[in-house]
C-alpha positions in Angstrom: 0.0 0.0 0.0 1.4 3.4 -1.0 1.8 6.3 1.4 -1.1 8.2 -0.2 -3.4 5.2 0.3 -2.3 4.9 3.9 -3.0 8.6 4.5 -6.4 8.3 2.9 -7.2 5.2 5.0 -6.1 7.0 8.2 -8.1 10.0 7.4 -11.2 7.9 6.7 -10.8 6.1 10.0 -10.3 9.4 11.8 -13.5 10.9 10.4 -15.7 8.1 11.5 -18.2 9.2 14.2 -17.7 7.8 17.7 -19.8 4.7 18.4 -23.0 5.6 20.1 -23.7 3.3 23.1 -27.3 2.2 23.3 -29.4 2.9 26.4 -28.6 0.2 29.0 -31.4 -2.1 30.1 -33.0 -1.0 33.4 -35.4 -3.5 35.0 -37.2 -0.8 37.2 -36.9 2.3 35.1 -39.0 4.5 37.4 -37.3 3.6 40.6 -36.3 6.7 42.5 -39.2 8.7 41.2 -41.9 9.6 43.6 -44.8 7.2 43.3 -43.0 4.7 41.2 -46.1 2.5 41.1 -48.2 5.3 39.5 -45.6 5.9 36.9 -45.9 2.2 36.0 -49.7 2.6 36.0 -49.5 5.6 33.7 -47.3 3.6 31.3 -49.0 0.2 31.4 -52.7 0.2 32.5 -54.4 3.6 32.5 -56.3 4.7 29.4 -56.8 8.4 30.0 -54.9 9.9 32.9 -52.5 12.8 33.6 -50.1 14.0 36.4 -48.1 17.2 36.8 -44.3 17.1 37.2 -41.8 19.9 37.7 -38.3 20.3 36.2 -35.5 20.3 38.7 -33.7 23.7 39.0 -31.8 24.5 35.9 -33.0 21.5 33.9 -35.8 23.1 31.9 -35.0 24.0 28.3 -34.9 27.7 27.7 -38.3 29.2 27.4 -40.1 26.0 28.7 -42.5 26.2 31.6 -41.2 24.7 34.9 -44.3 22.5 35.2 -45.4 20.0 32.5 -48.1 17.4 32.2 -47.5 13.7 32.0 -50.3 12.1 29.9 -51.0 8.5 29.0 -51.8 9.1 25.4 -51.7 12.1 23.1 -53.5 12.6 19.7 -52.1 10.5 16.8 -49.9 8.7 19.4 -47.6 11.8 19.5 -44.8 11.4 22.1 -45.1 15.1 23.1 -46.9 18.3 22.4 -46.1 22.0 23.1 -49.6 23.4 23.0 -50.5 26.8 21.6 -51.4 28.0 25.1 -47.9 27.2 26.3 -48.7 24.0 28.1 -46.2 21.1 27.6 -47.4 17.5 27.5 -45.5 14.3 27.0 -46.9 10.7 26.6 -46.0 7.7 28.6 -47.4 5.2 26.1 -45.8 6.3 22.9 -42.3 7.1 21.6 -39.3 5.0 21.0 -38.7 2.0 23.2 -35.2 1.2 24.4 -34.0 -0.7 27.4 -34.9 2.1 29.7 -38.4 3.6 29.6 -37.2 6.5 31.8 -34.7 7.7 29.1 -37.4 7.3 26.4 -39.8 9.5 28.3 -37.1 12.0 29.1 -36.4 12.2 25.3 -40.1 13.0 24.7 -40.2 15.5 27.5 -37.2 17.5 26.3 -38.4 17.5 22.7 -41.8 18.7 23.7 -40.4 21.4 26.1 -38.0 22.6 23.4 -40.5 22.8 20.6 -42.3 26.0 19.5 -45.7 26.6 20.9 -48.4 24.8 18.8 -46.0 22.2 17.6 -46.6 18.4 18.2 -43.6 16.0 18.5 -44.4 13.3 16.0 -41.2 11.3 16.4 -38.3 11.3 18.8 -34.7 10.1 18.4 -33.7 6.8 20.0 -32.4 7.0 23.5 -28.7 6.3 24.1 -26.5 5.8 27.1 -25.9 9.7 27.0 -29.6 10.5 27.2 -30.7 11.9 30.6 -33.3 10.0 32.6 -36.4 11.4 34.2 -34.6 11.1 37.5 -32.0 13.5 36.2 -34.5 16.1 34.9 -37.4 16.2 37.4 -37.8 17.7 40.9 -38.3 14.5 42.9 -39.4 16.4 45.9 -42.5 17.7 44.1 -45.8 15.8 44.8 -47.0 13.4 42.1 -50.7 12.9 41.9 -52.5 10.9 39.1 -55.8 12.2 37.8 -58.0 9.7 35.9 -60.2 11.2 33.2 -63.3 10.0 31.5 -62.0 11.1 28.2 -59.2 13.0 26.4 -60.4 16.6 26.8 -57.1 17.4 28.5 -55.6 17.2 25.0 -57.1 20.6 24.1 -57.6 22.5 27.3 -59.8 25.5 26.7 -59.3 25.5 22.9 -62.4 25.7 20.7 -62.5 22.7 18.3 -63.8 22.7 14.8 -66.2 20.0 13.7 -63.6 17.6 12.4 -61.4 18.0 15.5 -64.4 17.5 17.8 -65.4 14.4 15.9 -61.9 13.0 16.3 -61.9 13.6 20.0 -65.3 12.0 20.3 -64.0 8.8 18.6 -61.0 8.7 21.0 -63.3 9.1 24.0 -65.4 6.1 22.8 -62.4 3.9 23.2 -61.7 4.7 26.9 -62.2 1.9 29.4 -64.1 3.3 32.4 -61.5 3.4 35.2 -61.7 4.6 38.8 -58.7 5.3 41.1 -59.2 3.6 44.4 -58.9 5.8 47.5 -57.6 3.6 50.3 -54.6 1.9 48.5 -51.9 3.5 46.4 -51.9 2.7 42.7 -55.1 0.5 42.7 -57.5 1.0 39.8 -61.0 -0.4 39.2 -62.1 -0.8 35.6 -65.0 -2.1 33.6 -64.2 -4.0 30.4 -67.4 -5.0 28.6 -69.6 -6.8 31.1 -66.7 -7.6 33.5 -65.0 -5.6 36.2 -61.5 -5.9 37.6 -59.1 -4.3 40.0 -55.5 -3.9 38.9 -53.0 -3.1 41.6 -49.3 -2.1 41.1 -47.3 -3.4 44.0 -44.3 -1.4 45.1 -42.0 -4.3 46.0 -39.4 -6.4 44.1 -41.4 -8.6 41.8 -39.9 -11.9 43.1 -40.7 -11.0 46.7 -44.2 -9.9 45.7 -44.7 -13.1 43.9 -43.7 -15.1 47.0 -46.2 -13.1 49.1 -49.0 -13.6 46.6 -48.2 -17.3 46.6 -48.5 -17.5 50.4 -51.8 -15.7 50.3 -53.2 -17.9 47.5 -52.2 -21.1 49.3 -53.9 -19.9 52.4 -57.1 -18.9 50.5 -56.5 -15.2 51.5 -55.8 -13.6 48.1 -59.4 -12.3 47.4 -60.6 -8.8 47.8 -64.1 -9.7 49.0 -66.9 -12.1 48.4 -67.4 -13.1 44.8 -63.9 -12.0 43.7 -61.1 -14.1 42.3 -57.4 -13.4 41.7 -56.9 -14.0 38.0 -53.1 -13.8 38.2 -50.5 -11.1 37.9 -48.4 -9.5 35.1 -45.0 -7.9 35.3 -44.6 -4.3 34.2 -41.5 -2.1 34.4 -40.0 -4.3 37.1 -43.1 -4.4 39.4 -45.9 -6.9 39.8 -49.5 -6.1 39.0 -52.1 -8.6 40.3 -55.6 -8.5 38.7 -58.9 -9.5 40.3 -62.1 -10.5 38.7 -65.1 -8.8 40.5 -68.8 -8.8 40.9 -69.9 -6.8 37.9 -73.0 -5.5 39.9 -70.7 -3.6 42.3 -68.8 -0.4 41.9 -65.3 0.6 42.9 -66.3 2.0 46.3 -67.7 -1.4 47.3 -64.1 -2.8 47.4 -62.3 -0.2 49.4 -62.4 -1.9 52.7 -61.7 -5.4 51.3 -58.7 -4.1 49.3 -57.3 -2.4 52.4 -57.6 -5.7 54.2 -55.8 -7.5 51.4 -52.9 -5.0 51.7 -52.6 -5.8 55.4 -52.4 -9.5 54.7 -50.0 -8.9 51.8 -47.7 -6.9 54.1 -47.6 -9.7 56.6 -46.9 -12.3 53.8 -44.2 -10.1 52.4 -42.5 -9.9 55.8 -42.5 -13.7 56.3 -39.0 -15.1 56.3 -39.8 -18.8 56.4 -39.2 -20.9 53.2 -42.3 -21.5 51.0 -44.2 -24.6 51.8 -45.0 -27.2 49.1 -48.5 -25.7 48.7 -47.0 -22.2 48.4 -44.4 -23.4 45.9 -47.2 -24.9 43.8 -49.2 -21.6 44.1 -46.1 -19.7 43.0 -45.6 -21.9 40.0 -49.2 -21.4 39.0 -48.8 -17.6 39.2 -45.6 -17.7 37.2 -47.2 -19.9 34.5 -49.9 -17.2 33.9 -47.6 -14.2 34.0 -46.9 -12.0 31.1 -44.4 -9.2 30.9 -45.4 -5.8 29.6 -42.2 -3.9 28.4 
């Protein structure tokens, strides 16, 4: 190889961009945020819900508001939106999916907060190892309270809609599963799907420990949330366990408040148990695992 060829080869190698490291996998992406369980609910199980978050000092893009809205879904599955009235919204259920949902949502948040007013974010770049996480951007001392909505009117705020836009909003509202936030237990949601009703509860503990506790309760016949209810199983979501109960369809969410509080007391005792699982409890655990699915 001649000197000129070697120089060209060296120049070509020197001009190559640095390799971008993908976002590392994080089993519990929302750990460290206030109300981790409600972040999981917003991402995995709630149809129409919002919460308000605040940027940490110095973390908001220039010209962005300090407070922004977390939304389950935005129009056209947009990852984010900087509304014409100045409000910034970002969606938990859209956008790129890497090994770390926190980085993905942080990407959507920054894109929406940096956009001009009235501009939706239709696509976001993929997250990398250099992408900040929500834990890096948000004020984790600020309260985090989920509001469940009957429809998607929060998309538009006080904006007057034309006939086509209103029709689109009406179609979206028709798809919403009726959902009620339970009062006595954190991150527990009653919903009606067709003629059946369910409670879905996001447990705050390590999923393996939570599975053991559920197995103990199931083997002891103490895993219901009241007469006529049945534990259908549990699914894994963002590193946490979400048990699901089948309910009496004639009853409403408020009818289960006391029973769910009682379940949580039994669950706490089962979680604290330090004895090995019995044979019946191991069988119950195997049954739970065989019916589990993992959501992201």
